[in-house]
N, CA, C and O atoms as a Tripos MOL2 file, in Angstrom:
@<TRIPOS>MOLECULE
protein
  240   239    60     0     0
PROTEIN
NO_CHARGES

@<TRIPOS>ATOM
      1 N         -29.7490   23.6820   86.6250 N.3       1 MET1
      2 CA        -28.3590   23.9110   87.1260 C.3       1 MET1
      3 C         -27.3470   23.0130   86.3250 C.2       1 MET1
      4 O         -27.5350   21.8100   86.1380 O.2       1 MET1
      5 N         -26.3900   23.6260   85.9260 N.am      2 SER2
      6 CA        -25.1660   22.8540   85.2930 C.3       2 SER2
      7 C         -24.1700   22.3700   86.3570 C.2       2 SER2
      8 O         -23.6040   23.1370   87.1350 O.2       2 SER2
      9 N         -23.9980   21.0430   86.3320 N.am      3 VAL3
     10 CA        -23.0710   20.5690   87.1030 C.3       3 VAL3
     11 C         -21.8610   19.8590   86.3700 C.2       3 VAL3
     12 O         -22.0930   19.0610   85.4630 O.2       3 VAL3
     13 N         -20.4740   20.1730   86.7940 N.am      4 THR4
     14 CA        -19.2050   19.7010   86.2000 C.3       4 THR4
     15 C         -18.3120   19.1090   87.2210 C.2       4 THR4
     16 O         -18.2550   19.4430   88.4040 O.2       4 THR4
     17 N         -17.6750   18.2640   86.6750 N.am      5 GLY5
     18 CA        -16.4570   17.9290   87.4600 C.3       5 GLY5
     19 C         -16.5740   16.4180   87.7050 C.2       5 GLY5
     20 O         -17.3040   15.7580   86.9650 O.2       5 GLY5
     21 N         -15.9200   15.8560   88.6670 N.am      6 LEU6
     22 CA        -15.7890   14.2340   88.9680 C.3       6 LEU6
     23 C         -16.9110   13.9280   90.0940 C.2       6 LEU6
     24 O         -17.2320   14.7240   90.9760 O.2       6 LEU6
     25 N         -17.3920   12.7700   89.9280 N.am      7 CYS7
     26 CA        -18.4460   12.2040   90.7000 C.3       7 CYS7
     27 C         -17.6850   12.1720   92.1940 C.2       7 CYS7
     28 O         -16.5210   11.8000   92.3430 O.2       7 CYS7
     29 N         -18.5370   12.6180   93.2390 N.am      8 GLN8
     30 CA        -17.9780   12.6760   94.6520 C.3       8 GLN8
     31 C         -18.0260   11.3900   95.1700 C.2       8 GLN8
     32 O         -17.4080   11.1670   96.2120 O.2       8 GLN8
     33 N         -18.7130   10.4200   94.5730 N.am      9 ILE9
     34 CA        -18.8330    8.9160   95.2640 C.3       9 ILE9
     35 C         -17.4560    8.1430   94.7400 C.2       9 ILE9
     36 O         -16.5760    7.7010   95.4770 O.2       9 ILE9
     37 N         -17.4830    8.0910   93.3340 N.am     10 CYS10
     38 CA        -16.2850    7.1070   92.8940 C.3      10 CYS10
     39 C         -15.1070    7.8890   92.4460 C.2      10 CYS10
     40 O         -14.0410    7.3000   92.2650 O.2      10 CYS10
     41 N         -15.2200    9.2980   92.2320 N.am     11 GLU11
     42 CA        -14.2950   10.0530   91.9010 C.3      11 GLU11
     43 C         -13.3510    9.8930   90.7030 C.2      11 GLU11
     44 O         -12.1910   10.3000   90.6450 O.2      11 GLU11
     45 N         -14.1190    9.1540   89.6410 N.am     12 SER12
     46 CA        -13.4680    8.7500   88.3820 C.3      12 SER12
     47 C         -14.4220    9.1860   87.1370 C.2      12 SER12
     48 O         -13.9660    9.5070   86.0390 O.2      12 SER12
     49 N         -15.7770    9.1570   87.4480 N.am     13 ARG13
     50 CA        -16.5190    9.4410   86.1680 C.3      13 ARG13
     51 C         -17.1400   10.8970   86.2960 C.2      13 ARG13
     52 O         -17.1980   11.4560   87.3920 O.2      13 ARG13
     53 N         -17.5840   11.4640   85.1710 N.am     14 THR14
     54 CA        -18.0930   12.7230   84.9860 C.3      14 THR14
     55 C         -19.4160   12.9920   85.6640 C.2      14 THR14
     56 O         -20.3320   12.2030   85.4330 O.2      14 THR14
     57 N         -19.6080   13.9360   86.4120 N.am     15 VAL15
     58 CA        -21.0260   14.3390   87.0730 C.3      15 VAL15
     59 C         -21.9650   14.4110   86.0780 C.2      15 VAL15
     60 O         -21.7000   14.8620   84.9640 O.2      15 VAL15
     61 N         -23.2820   13.9090   86.4660 N.am     16 VAL16
     62 CA        -24.5570   14.1210   85.6250 C.3      16 VAL16
     63 C         -25.4820   14.8840   86.2410 C.2      16 VAL16
     64 O         -26.1550   15.7160   85.6340 O.2      16 VAL16
     65 N         -25.5940   14.6170   87.6960 N.am     17 GLU17
     66 CA        -26.5360   15.1990   88.3640 C.3      17 GLU17
     67 C         -26.0790   15.4170   89.7380 C.2      17 GLU17
     68 O         -25.0630   14.8830   90.1830 O.2      17 GLU17
     69 N         -26.9770   16.3530   90.5320 N.am     18 GLN18
     70 CA        -26.7680   16.6030   92.0780 C.3      18 GLN18
     71 C         -27.9220   15.9790   92.9180 C.2      18 GLN18
     72 O         -29.0750   16.1040   92.5050 O.2      18 GLN18
     73 N         -27.7050   15.4170   93.8970 N.am     19 CYS19
     74 CA        -28.5390   14.6830   94.8950 C.3      19 CYS19
     75 C         -29.4880   15.6880   95.3750 C.2      19 CYS19
     76 O         -29.0220   16.7110   95.8770 O.2      19 CYS19
     77 N         -30.8510   15.5260   95.2840 N.am     20 ASP20
     78 CA        -31.8250   16.3650   95.6950 C.3      20 ASP20
     79 C         -31.8360   16.5540   97.3060 C.2      20 ASP20
     80 O         -32.2980   17.5650   97.8350 O.2      20 ASP20
     81 N         -31.2650   15.4520   98.0400 N.am     21 ASN21
     82 CA        -31.2790   15.4580   99.3070 C.3      21 ASN21
     83 C         -30.0480   15.9740  100.0610 C.2      21 ASN21
     84 O         -30.1470   16.8110  100.9580 O.2      21 ASN21
     85 N         -28.8860   15.4440   99.6650 N.am     22 CYS22
     86 CA        -27.7060   15.8690  100.2390 C.3      22 CYS22
     87 C         -26.7110   16.8230   99.3500 C.2      22 CYS22
     88 O         -25.7550   17.3660   99.9040 O.2      22 CYS22
     89 N         -26.9200   16.9750   98.2090 N.am     23 GLY23
     90 CA        -26.1610   17.7650   97.3260 C.3      23 GLY23
     91 C         -24.7920   17.1660   96.7340 C.2      23 GLY23
     92 O         -23.9120   17.8490   96.2120 O.2      23 GLY23
     93 N         -24.7690   15.9700   96.8790 N.am     24 THR24
     94 CA        -23.5610   15.1070   96.4270 C.3      24 THR24
     95 C         -23.5820   15.1640   94.6890 C.2      24 THR24
     96 O         -24.5650   14.8180   94.0340 O.2      24 THR24
     97 N         -22.6390   15.5350   94.2490 N.am     25 LEU25
     98 CA        -22.4720   15.4560   92.5560 C.3      25 LEU25
     99 C         -22.1720   14.0110   92.2480 C.2      25 LEU25
    100 O         -21.1920   13.4750   92.7650 O.2      25 LEU25
    101 N         -22.9730   13.3550   91.4270 N.am     26 ALA26
    102 CA        -22.9010   11.9740   91.1190 C.3      26 ALA26
    103 C         -22.7950   11.6780   89.6090 C.2      26 ALA26
    104 O         -23.1920   12.5040   88.7880 O.2      26 ALA26
    105 N         -22.2760   10.5390   89.2600 N.am     27 CYS27
    106 CA        -22.2500   10.1380   87.8210 C.3      27 CYS27
    107 C         -23.3720    9.3500   87.6750 C.2      27 CYS27
    108 O         -24.1030    9.0390   88.6160 O.2      27 CYS27
    109 N         -23.5690    8.9430   86.2710 N.am     28 GLU28
    110 CA        -24.8810    8.0790   86.0430 C.3      28 GLU28
    111 C         -24.8490    6.8330   86.9410 C.2      28 GLU28
    112 O         -25.8850    6.3800   87.4270 O.2      28 GLU28
    113 N         -23.6630    6.2990   87.1470 N.am     29 GLN29
    114 CA        -23.6380    5.0330   87.9710 C.3      29 GLN29
    115 C         -24.1130    5.1900   89.3160 C.2      29 GLN29
    116 O         -24.7370    4.2630   89.8320 O.2      29 GLN29
    117 N         -23.8760    6.3260   89.9870 N.am     30 HIS30
    118 CA        -24.0470    6.5960   91.5220 C.3      30 HIS30
    119 C         -25.2850    7.5240   91.5400 C.2      30 HIS30
    120 O         -25.3720    8.1770   92.5790 O.2      30 HIS30
    121 N         -26.2020    7.7190   90.6870 N.am     31 TYR31
    122 CA        -27.3340    8.4360   90.8160 C.3      31 TYR31
    123 C         -28.6440    7.7290   90.5000 C.2      31 TYR31
    124 O         -28.7700    7.2070   89.3920 O.2      31 TYR31
    125 N         -29.4370    7.6840   91.2190 N.am     32 GLU32
    126 CA        -30.9400    7.2620   90.9200 C.3      32 GLU32
    127 C         -31.8210    8.1620   90.3520 C.2      32 GLU32
    128 O         -32.3990    8.9570   91.0930 O.2      32 GLU32
    129 N         -32.0480    8.1720   88.9900 N.am     33 ARG33
    130 CA        -32.5490    9.2830   88.4830 C.3      33 ARG33
    131 C         -34.1990    9.3490   88.7950 C.2      33 ARG33
    132 O         -34.7860   10.4280   88.8810 O.2      33 ARG33
    133 N         -34.8170    8.1520   88.9400 N.am     34 ARG34
    134 CA        -36.2070    8.3000   89.2520 C.3      34 ARG34
    135 C         -36.4000    8.7470   90.5320 C.2      34 ARG34
    136 O         -37.5370    9.1530   90.7710 O.2      34 ARG34
    137 N         -35.5010    8.7870   91.5280 N.am     35 LEU35
    138 CA        -35.6350    9.1470   92.8120 C.3      35 LEU35
    139 C         -35.0800   10.8590   93.1180 C.2      35 LEU35
    140 O         -35.4980   11.6490   93.9650 O.2      35 LEU35
    141 N         -34.1360   11.0170   92.2110 N.am     36 GLY36
    142 CA        -33.4290   12.2950   92.3160 C.3      36 GLY36
    143 C         -32.4610   12.3420   93.3290 C.2      36 GLY36
    144 O         -32.2220   13.3980   93.9140 O.2      36 GLY36
    145 N         -31.7810   11.1090   93.6340 N.am     37 LEU37
    146 CA        -30.9830   10.8810   94.6900 C.3      37 LEU37
    147 C         -29.7420   10.0330   94.3700 C.2      37 LEU37
    148 O         -29.7710    9.0610   93.6160 O.2      37 LEU37
    149 N         -28.5520   10.5270   95.0650 N.am     38 CYS38
    150 CA        -27.3440    9.6400   95.0090 C.3      38 CYS38
    151 C         -27.6320    8.3250   95.4570 C.2      38 CYS38
    152 O         -28.6990    8.1540   96.0460 O.2      38 CYS38
    153 N         -26.7970    7.2810   95.2640 N.am     39 VAL39
    154 CA        -27.0700    5.8980   95.6680 C.3      39 VAL39
    155 C         -26.9870    5.9260   97.2440 C.2      39 VAL39
    156 O         -27.7680    5.2160   97.8760 O.2      39 VAL39
    157 N         -26.1660    6.6380   97.8340 N.am     40 ASP40
    158 CA        -26.1000    6.6240   99.3370 C.3      40 ASP40
    159 C         -27.4730    6.9780   99.8500 C.2      40 ASP40
    160 O         -28.0040    6.2670  100.7030 O.2      40 ASP40
    161 N         -28.0700    8.0520   99.3640 N.am     41 CYS41
    162 CA        -29.4050    8.5770   99.8720 C.3      41 CYS41
    163 C         -30.4550    7.5100   99.4870 C.2      41 CYS41
    164 O         -31.3260    7.1060  100.2580 O.2      41 CYS41
    165 N         -30.2870    7.1170   98.2790 N.am     42 ALA42
    166 CA        -31.3680    6.3040   97.9620 C.3      42 ALA42
    167 C         -31.5290    4.9550   98.8050 C.2      42 ALA42
    168 O         -32.5960    4.3690   98.9860 O.2      42 ALA42
    169 N         -30.1920    4.5440   99.3190 N.am     43 ALA43
    170 CA        -30.3000    3.1890  100.1650 C.3      43 ALA43
    171 C         -30.8360    3.5970  101.4830 C.2      43 ALA43
    172 O         -30.9570    2.6790  102.2940 O.2      43 ALA43
    173 N         -31.1800    4.7730  101.8630 N.am     44 THR44
    174 CA        -31.6690    5.1360  103.1880 C.3      44 THR44
    175 C         -33.0720    5.5540  103.1190 C.2      44 THR44
    176 O         -33.5890    6.1580  104.0580 O.2      44 THR44
    177 N         -33.8150    5.2090  101.8700 N.am     45 THR45
    178 CA        -35.1690    5.5060  101.8720 C.3      45 THR45
    179 C         -36.0100    4.3410  102.0740 C.2      45 THR45
    180 O         -35.5550    3.2280  101.8110 O.2      45 THR45
    181 N         -37.2060    4.4860  102.5190 N.am     46 GLN46
    182 CA        -38.2950    3.4970  102.4870 C.3      46 GLN46
    183 C         -39.4820    3.8360  101.6680 C.2      46 GLN46
    184 O         -40.2140    4.7900  101.9290 O.2      46 GLN46
    185 N         -39.6490    3.0440  100.6900 N.am     47 PRO47
    186 CA        -40.8380    3.4310   99.6470 C.3      47 PRO47
    187 C         -42.0600    3.3410  100.2750 C.2      47 PRO47
    188 O         -42.1740    2.5100  101.1760 O.2      47 PRO47
    189 N         -43.0350    4.0650   99.9610 N.am     48 GLY48
    190 CA        -44.3560    4.0970  100.4350 C.3      48 GLY48
    191 C         -45.3160    4.9680   99.5610 C.2      48 GLY48
    192 O         -44.9200    5.5290   98.5390 O.2      48 GLY48
    193 N         -46.5950    5.0470  100.0180 N.am     49 ARG49
    194 CA        -47.5140    5.7460   99.2550 C.3      49 ARG49
    195 C         -48.0470    6.9390  100.1520 C.2      49 ARG49
    196 O         -48.1380    6.7440  101.3640 O.2      49 ARG49
    197 N         -48.3980    8.1500   99.6230 N.am     50 ASP50
    198 CA        -49.0860    9.2400  100.3060 C.3      50 ASP50
    199 C         -50.5090    8.8820  100.5190 C.2      50 ASP50
    200 O         -50.9470    7.8750   99.9630 O.2      50 ASP50
    201 N         -51.2340    9.5730  101.2330 N.am     51 ARG51
    202 CA        -52.7390    9.3860  101.2170 C.3      51 ARG51
    203 C         -53.3350    9.3840   99.9720 C.2      51 ARG51
    204 O         -54.2210    8.5770   99.6940 O.2      51 ARG51
    205 N         -52.9040   10.2640   99.1530 N.am     52 ASP52
    206 CA        -53.6200   10.2950   97.8160 C.3      52 ASP52
    207 C         -53.0330    9.2130   96.6860 C.2      52 ASP52
    208 O         -53.3160    9.3170   95.4920 O.2      52 ASP52
    209 N         -52.2710    8.2750   97.1650 N.am     53 GLY53
    210 CA        -51.8020    7.2880   96.2850 C.3      53 GLY53
    211 C         -50.5080    7.6610   95.5690 C.2      53 GLY53
    212 O         -50.0540    6.8480   94.7640 O.2      53 GLY53
    213 N         -49.8840    8.7860   95.7790 N.am     54 THR54
    214 CA        -48.6390    9.2410   95.2950 C.3      54 THR54
    215 C         -47.4510    8.4740   95.8300 C.2      54 THR54
    216 O         -47.4250    8.3220   97.0510 O.2      54 THR54
    217 N         -46.5390    8.0050   95.1670 N.am     55 ASP55
    218 CA        -45.3650    7.3630   95.5360 C.3      55 ASP55
    219 C         -44.5460    8.2690   96.3420 C.2      55 ASP55
    220 O         -44.3010    9.3790   95.8690 O.2      55 ASP55
    221 N         -44.1200    7.9720   97.4160 N.am     56 ILE56
    222 CA        -43.1840    8.7310   98.3900 C.3      56 ILE56
    223 C         -41.9800    7.8790   98.8880 C.2      56 ILE56
    224 O         -41.9540    6.6510   98.8170 O.2      56 ILE56
    225 N         -41.1300    8.5440   99.3270 N.am     57 HIS57
    226 CA        -39.8270    7.8350  100.0930 C.3      57 HIS57
    227 C         -39.6770    8.4880  101.3050 C.2      57 HIS57
    228 O         -39.7600    9.7160  101.3130 O.2      57 HIS57
    229 N         -39.4620    7.8540  102.3700 N.am     58 ARG58
    230 CA        -39.3000    8.3360  103.6220 C.3      58 ARG58
    231 C         -37.7870    7.8440  103.8640 C.2      58 ARG58
    232 O         -37.3300    6.7440  103.5540 O.2      58 ARG58
    233 N         -37.0940    8.9400  104.5060 N.am     59 PHE59
    234 CA        -35.7550    8.4600  104.9620 C.3      59 PHE59
    235 C         -35.9240    7.9130  106.3500 C.2      59 PHE59
    236 O         -36.7570    8.3180  107.1610 O.2      59 PHE59
    237 N         -35.1040    7.0120  106.5290 N.am     60 ARG60
    238 CA        -34.9570    6.1110  107.9600 C.3      60 ARG60
    239 C         -34.2710    6.9700  108.8670 C.2      60 ARG60
    240 O         -34.0150    6.5860  110.0080 O.2      60 ARG60
@<TRIPOS>BOND
     1     1     2 1
     2     2     3 1
     3     3     4 2
     4     3     5 am
     5     5     6 1
     6     6     7 1
     7     7     8 2
     8     7     9 am
     9     9    10 1
    10    10    11 1
    11    11    12 2
    12    11    13 am
    13    13    14 1
    14    14    15 1
    15    15    16 2
    16    15    17 am
    17    17    18 1
    18    18    19 1
    19    19    20 2
    20    19    21 am
    21    21    22 1
    22    22    23 1
    23    23    24 2
    24    23    25 am
    25    25    26 1
    26    26    27 1
    27    27    28 2
    28    27    29 am
    29    29    30 1
    30    30    31 1
    31    31    32 2
    32    31    33 am
    33    33    34 1
    34    34    35 1
    35    35    36 2
    36    35    37 am
    37    37    38 1
    38    38    39 1
    39    39    40 2
    40    39    41 am
    41    41    42 1
    42    42    43 1
    43    43    44 2
    44    43    45 am
    45    45    46 1
    46    46    47 1
    47    47    48 2
    48    47    49 am
    49    49    50 1
    50    50    51 1
    51    51    52 2
    52    51    53 am
    53    53    54 1
    54    54    55 1
    55    55    56 2
    56    55    57 am
    57    57    58 1
    58    58    59 1
    59    59    60 2
    60    59    61 am
    61    61    62 1
    62    62    63 1
    63    63    64 2
    64    63    65 am
    65    65    66 1
    66    66    67 1
    67    67    68 2
    68    67    69 am
    69    69    70 1
    70    70    71 1
    71    71    72 2
    72    71    73 am
    73    73    74 1
    74    74    75 1
    75    75    76 2
    76    75    77 am
    77    77    78 1
    78    78    79 1
    79    79    80 2
    80    79    81 am
    81    81    82 1
    82    82    83 1
    83    83    84 2
    84    83    85 am
    85    85    86 1
    86    86    87 1
    87    87    88 2
    88    87    89 am
    89    89    90 1
    90    90    91 1
    91    91    92 2
    92    91    93 am
    93    93    94 1
    94    94    95 1
    95    95    96 2
    96    95    97 am
    97    97    98 1
    98    98    99 1
    99    99   100 2
   100    99   101 am
   101   101   102 1
   102   102   103 1
   103   103   104 2
   104   103   105 am
   105   105   106 1
   106   106   107 1
   107   107   108 2
   108   107   109 am
   109   109   110 1
   110   110   111 1
   111   111   112 2
   112   111   113 am
   113   113   114 1
   114   114   115 1
   115   115   116 2
   116   115   117 am
   117   117   118 1
   118   118   119 1
   119   119   120 2
   120   119   121 am
   121   121   122 1
   122   122   123 1
   123   123   124 2
   124   123   125 am
   125   125   126 1
   126   126   127 1
   127   127   128 2
   128   127   129 am
   129   129   130 1
   130   130   131 1
   131   131   132 2
   132   131   133 am
   133   133   134 1
   134   134   135 1
   135   135   136 2
   136   135   137 am
   137   137   138 1
   138   138   139 1
   139   139   140 2
   140   139   141 am
   141   141   142 1
   142   142   143 1
   143   143   144 2
   144   143   145 am
   145   145   146 1
   146   146   147 1
   147   147   148 2
   148   147   149 am
   149   149   150 1
   150   150   151 1
   151   151   152 2
   152   151   153 am
   153   153   154 1
   154   154   155 1
   155   155   156 2
   156   155   157 am
   157   157   158 1
   158   158   159 1
   159   159   160 2
   160   159   161 am
   161   161   162 1
   162   162   163 1
   163   163   164 2
   164   163   165 am
   165   165   166 1
   166   166   167 1
   167   167   168 2
   168   167   169 am
   169   169   170 1
   170   170   171 1
   171   171   172 2
   172   171   173 am
   173   173   174 1
   174   174   175 1
   175   175   176 2
   176   175   177 am
   177   177   178 1
   178   178   179 1
   179   179   180 2
   180   179   181 am
   181   181   182 1
   182   182   183 1
   183   183   184 2
   184   183   185 am
   185   185   186 1
   186   186   187 1
   187   187   188 2
   188   187   189 am
   189   189   190 1
   190   190   191 1
   191   191   192 2
   192   191   193 am
   193   193   194 1
   194   194   195 1
   195   195   196 2
   196   195   197 am
   197   197   198 1
   198   198   199 1
   199   199   200 2
   200   199   201 am
   201   201   202 1
   202   202   203 1
   203   203   204 2
   204   203   205 am
   205   205   206 1
   206   206   207 1
   207   207   208 2
   208   207   209 am
   209   209   210 1
   210   210   211 1
   211   211   212 2
   212   211   213 am
   213   213   214 1
   214   214   215 1
   215   215   216 2
   216   215   217 am
   217   217   218 1
   218   218   219 1
   219   219   220 2
   220   219   221 am
   221   221   222 1
   222   222   223 1
   223   223   224 2
   224   223   225 am
   225   225   226 1
   226   226   227 1
   227   227   228 2
   228   227   229 am
   229   229   230 1
   230   230   231 1
   231   231   232 2
   232   231   233 am
   233   233   234 1
   234   234   235 1
   235   235   236 2
   236   235   237 am
   237   237   238 1
   238   238   239 1
   239   239   240 2
@<TRIPOS>SUBSTRUCTURE
     1 MET1         2 RESIDUE 1 A MET
     2 SER2         6 RESIDUE 1 A SER
     3 VAL3        10 RESIDUE 1 A VAL
     4 THR4        14 RESIDUE 1 A THR
     5 GLY5        18 RESIDUE 1 A GLY
     6 LEU6        22 RESIDUE 1 A LEU
     7 CYS7        26 RESIDUE 1 A CYS
     8 GLN8        30 RESIDUE 1 A GLN
     9 ILE9        34 RESIDUE 1 A ILE
    10 CYS10       38 RESIDUE 1 A CYS
    11 GLU11       42 RESIDUE 1 A GLU
    12 SER12       46 RESIDUE 1 A SER
    13 ARG13       50 RESIDUE 1 A ARG
    14 THR14       54 RESIDUE 1 A THR
    15 VAL15       58 RESIDUE 1 A VAL
    16 VAL16       62 RESIDUE 1 A VAL
    17 GLU17       66 RESIDUE 1 A GLU
    18 GLN18       70 RESIDUE 1 A GLN
    19 CYS19       74 RESIDUE 1 A CYS
    20 ASP20       78 RESIDUE 1 A ASP
    21 ASN21       82 RESIDUE 1 A ASN
    22 CYS22       86 RESIDUE 1 A CYS
    23 GLY23       90 RESIDUE 1 A GLY
    24 THR24       94 RESIDUE 1 A THR
    25 LEU25       98 RESIDUE 1 A LEU
    26 ALA26      102 RESIDUE 1 A ALA
    27 CYS27      106 RESIDUE 1 A CYS
    28 GLU28      110 RESIDUE 1 A GLU
    29 GLN29      114 RESIDUE 1 A GLN
    30 HIS30      118 RESIDUE 1 A HIS
    31 TYR31      122 RESIDUE 1 A TYR
    32 GLU32      126 RESIDUE 1 A GLU
    33 ARG33      130 RESIDUE 1 A ARG
    34 ARG34      134 RESIDUE 1 A ARG
    35 LEU35      138 RESIDUE 1 A LEU
    36 GLY36      142 RESIDUE 1 A GLY
    37 LEU37      146 RESIDUE 1 A LEU
    38 CYS38      150 RESIDUE 1 A CYS
    39 VAL39      154 RESIDUE 1 A VAL
    40 ASP40      158 RESIDUE 1 A ASP
    41 CYS41      162 RESIDUE 1 A CYS
    42 ALA42      166 RESIDUE 1 A ALA
    43 ALA43      170 RESIDUE 1 A ALA
    44 THR44      174 RESIDUE 1 A THR
    45 THR45      178 RESIDUE 1 A THR
    46 GLN46      182 RESIDUE 1 A GLN
    47 PRO47      186 RESIDUE 1 A PRO
    48 GLY48      190 RESIDUE 1 A GLY
    49 ARG49      194 RESIDUE 1 A ARG
    50 ASP50      198 RESIDUE 1 A ASP
    51 ARG51      202 RESIDUE 1 A ARG
    52 ASP52      206 RESIDUE 1 A ASP
    53 GLY53      210 RESIDUE 1 A GLY
    54 THR54      214 RESIDUE 1 A THR
    55 ASP55      218 RESIDUE 1 A ASP
    56 ILE56      222 RESIDUE 1 A ILE
    57 HIS57      226 RESIDUE 1 A HIS
    58 ARG58      230 RESIDUE 1 A ARG
    59 PHE59      234 RESIDUE 1 A PHE
    60 ARG60      238 RESIDUE 1 A ARG
């Protein structure tokens, strides 16, 4: 999916990705690429591991 426009967090930088959780359009500075989340959603996760050892993040 192609996203364009301004970051919905800072409203000044160009969008690079859309948050997988909330759909917020975010710039490079406000997007956690390894999580696929905007910084707001990333701040509400708790890192952990699934039963098979896979890294997971649970929302608080």
